[in-house]
N, C-alpha and C positions, 0 to 999 in steps of 0.2 A: 401067869403074863409078863411078854417081855418087857424090860425098859428101855426109855426112849433116851438113846445116849445123849449127853449133857453138851450142848453148844460150846462150841471152843470160846475161851473170854477175848469179847473182844481186844484189838491189836492195840496198844497206847497209843494215841496223837501223838507226831512227833514232839511238839511243843513240850511233852511231860514224861520224853524218853531221857534216861540217864546214858550218859554217853561213859565210854571207860576214863579210868580217872587221869589217864596221862594226857587222853586229848580232851579233854574236860580245863584242865589248867593249862594248856598252850593257849586254846581257844580263848581262854577268857583273860586272859594276859591279852593276847593281841587286842579286845575289845579296852582294856585299858592304857593302852599305849596308845590307840588312836583317838583316845578323848580326854586322857590327862592335860594334855598343853590348855584344851580348852576352858579346863576345868579351872587349874587353876592360874589362869589370867584372871577369873574375876577378882580373888581377893589380890591377887598383882594390883590390876588397876585400881580399885577401892582403897587397897591400903596408900597408894599413892598418892591418890588422889585426897584421901582423908588426914595425907602430913603425918602418919603413923610411920615410927623408926623400924627397921628391918627385922629385929627379933619380936616385936608384934607382929608383922607381917607374916613372918612364918609362924606363928602361934593359927591364926589364921586359917593360911592353907590348910596346918594340919586337921584343923576342925572343922573346912571343908571337905576334907576327902573323907574322913570320919564320917563326916552325917550323908555323903553319898555312899559310901558304904552303904551304908543301914538302910537308907531308901532304893536303894538299889537290891535289897536284899530282900525287904519289904516288899517292893515290885515282883520280883521272878518268883518267890518261893511264896507268898501271902501269909495273911494273918485272919485264919477264920473268914467270916462272909464279911468284916470288917474293911481291911485294907490290900492292896496289891492287886494288879493287873493278872499277874499270873503270865504274862510273855518273855521273851529275852529280850528285854528292855535294859540301860541300864541309865541309871539318872547322874546328873551333874547340875552345879550353879549355873544358871540362867542370866546373862547377860540382861534382861529387862529390867533385873533390879538393881543395877547396878548406880545408872543416876540417879533415880529417887534416894538410893542412898545417901549417897556421895551431898545432895540437896539436903537433909536430914540430920545429918551428922555438924553439917554447917551452919545450919540456923538451931539444932537444938542440941546436937553433942553426940556421943556411943551409942549414950543411953537408951536415947528416945530410937534410935538406929535399930538396935536389938528387942528395945519393948515392941516398935511397930510390929514387926517380925511377928514375932509370937501372938500378935492380934492378927497379923493377915493370916498366919497358920490355924490360929481357933476360926476365922472367919471361912476359911478354906473349908474347915472340914464341915459346918452348917450347911454351905452351899454346894458340896460337891455332890449328892443328888440330886437335886434342882439343874443343876446345870448338865448333867450328865445324861437328861431326859431332853437335851437339844441334839441327840446325837443324831436321831432318825430326821435331821437338819442336816447333816453331812453326807448325802449318796455322794458318789463318783466326781460327782459334777466340781462338790466344793474341797472334798477332799483331796481329790488329783491336781483339781487349781493351787493349793495349799503345799500338798509337799513340791508340786514341780517348782512353787515360789520358796519353799526351804533350800532345795537344793544349788537352786540359781544363786540364794543369798548368800551362800555357805561360799562360793568357787571364789568370791576375793577375798574369805580369811587363808584360803590354800594360798592365792597368791601374793597377798601380804607377806605369808611363811616363808616363801621360795625366795623372792626377789627383796621383801625387806619392806621396813613401811617407810621409809624415807630417802624420796628420789631422791634428794640431796647428795647422801652418803656416797663415800668413795666406794664401796663394794655393790651398790644398789643392783639389782638386777644381773648380776659375775654373771658371766658364759659359766663360768666353773659350775656354779649356783644351778643354775638351768642346767647344766649339761648332766649334773648328780643327779637332781631331780626327775629330767627326763631318762637314766637312767633306770630309777628306781622301777620309775609308772610302766617302762619297758620287760622288767623282770617280773613286774605283777600280771602281764598281757600273756610273758611267755608261759609262768607259772599258769595260769588260767588255760591255756592252749592245749599245753601237751603233757599234762601231769591229771591227775583222775584221787577223787577220795579224799584224803587226808591233806594230802600236798598241796591240793586246788583249792581248800579250804585255808589255810593258814599263810596265803597267799602275801598278802599284808604285811601279815609278820614277816616273813622272810624278804619284804623289800624294805622294811624296817632295820633288821639286823644288815642287813647286805650296805644299806645305803649310811649308816653308819659308820660301818669296818672301813668302808672310803671314803668316809669323810674326816676320820683319824690320821692319814697324811698330809690331808687337806688344810690342817689345822684348823678346823669347824669345831671340834668337839673339845671340852671344857669340865672334866670331871672333879678337878680343884674341889668342887665346894661338898665332896662327896664324903670326904676325909674329917673337915668342919663339923657334919653335920649330926647330931644328937642320935643313939639308937632309940631313945624311947623317948617319948614327951608330945604332950598334948594339952590345949588350953583349958584353963578350968571354969567353969560354971560361970556363966557373969562377971567373967575376966575385967569389963569395966565398969562395973557395980549395977546394983539395982536397977532393972528395967525402969523405962517409964513411957509415959505411953499418950505425947499431943495429939490433940487430935485430927489436925492436919498431916500429921505424919502416919498416925494409923489411917486416913480415909487414902494417903496415897497407895501406901503399902499393900492394901487392899483391892485397889484398883490392879495395882501389881498381881494378884494372883490371877485375880481373873483374868488378866494378860496371858499368864503363866497354863491356867487351864487351858485357853485357846490354844495354847505349842503344844501341850501332851496330847490333849486329846486327837489333835491332827496325828501327831508322830504315833500315838497307840493305834489309832484306825489303820494309817499305813502298814505296822506292822502285823497287824490282825488282818490284813487282807496277802501281808507276804507268807504267812507261817496258813495262810487256809484255816483260821480259828476267826470265825465273825463273831465281832465285840458285843456283847448285853448293855444295856444299862447298866444294867448293876456291875460288869467289869469295869466299865468305863467309871463310873463315880467312885468305885475299890482307887483305882488308879489314881483319879483325881485326890480322893482325900488321901494317899500316900504324900502327895505335893503339900497336901497342908501340914501333915505332919513335921513336912522338912524344915519348915517354916516353926513350929514350936522348938522343935531341935535346933536348928541355927538359932534361935534368938537366946538359948540357952547355953549353946557353946560355943558363941559367936561365931556363926558360921555363915549360911548362904540357904535363899529358897532354891529348890532345885526341880528340873524339870526332866522331861525324856529326851535323852538326846541325839539330836538328828544324827551324828558320825555313827552312831552305835547303831540306828535304823539300817545305816547304809552299808554297813558291813554285814548285816543280818541278809540284806539284797544279795549282796558279792557274793558269801559265801555259800548261802544257803543252809546255812544250819538253823534250826528252829529251835533248839532245844533250851528251855528258861533255865536251865541247871547250871549252861557255859554264863548267862549272865548273873545269877548267883555265887559262882566262879569268881565274878568282876569284879563282883561287891566287897566278897571274902579279902580280893586283892587291897578293893579302896582300902577298904576299913585298915587293913596291915599296913598299907600306907601312911595312914593320918597317923596310927600310933609310933612308927619307924620311922622319922625324917627322913634318915641315911638312906631307905629304898628307895624313898618318896624322890630325892635327890639325884638318884642313881636314873630316874624316868624323866626325869625336868631337866637333864643333862641332855638331851637327844638332841644333834642339831635340826634345829627349822625350818632347813631345804629337806630334809631327811620326811619328816612330820608331815610339811606341805605337801609333799608328792603324795603320799600317801591321802591325805584329805583332801584331796585334787579327784583322787576316785573315786572316792567314796562317798563326797557332793554332788559331784557326775551322775552317780549311782540314785542316790537320792531323787535327782530329776528325772530319770530315766525311767523311775518307778513310778513319780506322778503323770509320764507322760503317759506310761503302760497301763493307769486308770483310767485316764482320761478316755481312751479308743471304746470304754464298755459304753460312752456316753453318748443318747443320740441327739444329732448334730440336725439333721435333715428336719426341715418343720418346725425348729425352735429357736427359741434366742438364746440355747445354750453359750453358741461358739461367742458372745457377747459376753456374756458369764466371763467365762474363763480369762479373753483377752482383754477385758478392765481389771479384774481380777488381779490378774500378772503384773499389770501398767502400773496398777495401784502400789501393789507390793513390791517392785523391781523400784519404784520414784526414791524409797531413803537409801538405797544401794548406789544407785547412781548418782544420788547426790543427797550426802548427808546431811547437810545443813537446810535442806528446803524447808523445816518448819521451826527453825532458830526462833521468828516471829509469833510464835505462839505461843499461851499456858504452857506448862511445864506437865502438867496432864495430857494435852495432847503430843504434846512432844513423846511421852512414853508410850502412847497407842499408836500414832502416827509414822515414828521414826522405827519401830518395828516392821519390818519385811513383813514376818511373819503374821504376827496380829493385823497389820492394817489388811492383806489379802485376806485374812480369814473371815473380817465382819466382810467385806466387801464381798465375798463368795457368797457368804453364809447370807447377807440380804438382798443381793441380787438374784440370787435361788427362790428365794421368798416373794420377792416380786415379779418373778419371771414364771413361776413353776407350782406357786403354793397360793397363788390370790388369783381370784375371779379377774376377769374385764380381758382385755386387747393384747394377744400373746403370750396370756398368762394359761398354765396346763398344770395342774399339779400332778397329772402323768406323762408328763414330757421327755421325761426321762425315767431307765429302768432302776429300779432299787436295787441296792446292793445289801451283800452278805449283811455287813452291819447294821443295815437297816434292817432287815426281818430279825437279826436278833435281839431287836429291842422291843418286839414283843412279848420275850419271855419273860421270866418271872426275878426280882433283883433280888 
């Protein structure tokens, strides 16, 4: 009897493909360069507001990068069936936690800041699975609206890096700075238009390198701090002493963890759509659990809560590189930067207009991905256009008017003051109202089901 020829092994999904070492290294470095400034800004802002000395802030930056690198590795590679979404995502410190951390530091001290962070991390691990079951309520109508707001809300960050944050400063929006940023954007466009393959994928990195070289004769670079930085250094666990757990501080940070979950969920769903790998409830739960671990590690190592960075979501959309091992390399580089402050100073010394120009392209790419997602939504005969309009409007309020909620309680400012969180809540609740409840104008089948929603029927 003749044997039936064995069928060929199924091809690996692009997310699981391991690229050649050289490409992995360069593409991973590109991911680090586009998120580094946003990642280290959190400890800089918090350290200044908490009136910490320069050396202590440096320790916080090292711890921040160390934890971000570990969480990125966990997200990209996974740990069994417990942790990690196993997508090309990069984790970094979230700005959501900065305001409550400052308030806690002023009221209870630094030991309470990191004690409440540990408690929030444990809370995150406990609620990751229940929270992930809400994924079926994040169809393209919701995820598309939120992704659009994520991109739009970050464009202001890019503008601040290019022009500066002080309109009264002598060099604010200097024509030379704008010209430098414009030249970088033009270079990225030219590389994307006229090159193929690997060079097209590193357009942002080429823009960063070329922009930095041009910035040198313009006097915009200062690498003096590199020589002063240590080769090795990391903050010791519980640098500020034994953690403390005031009830009010713990509750506040647990709310921050839930807000962080909404941000990470939207970003993970976006990457799932970009990479053609729909996420199951189990995938989302493992990704959120990694956020919870960041709280525990951050509390122990004097770091910060981490979330999936939208900058890197935009980079995935731009480069079309779907391998999660690129993100793993980025995690390894972040880990190295956290252990070797001298390397971190080199990256930190890149001129802000250069970083801002690259960021503008990537943040706008995130917006375009959101618009593309919304194209799959059924608008005729439904109230979905109203859901999108109100969600984007509510999400952009704190962007165009940052102090709009200043008279409200702190807990409300934490939620309403985040463009991503307020847009997520608005889109989520309005989708429930119009598409998951009976009555006038409501229809549970008013829009097509997303790939991510279909995947939620799989095992966890």
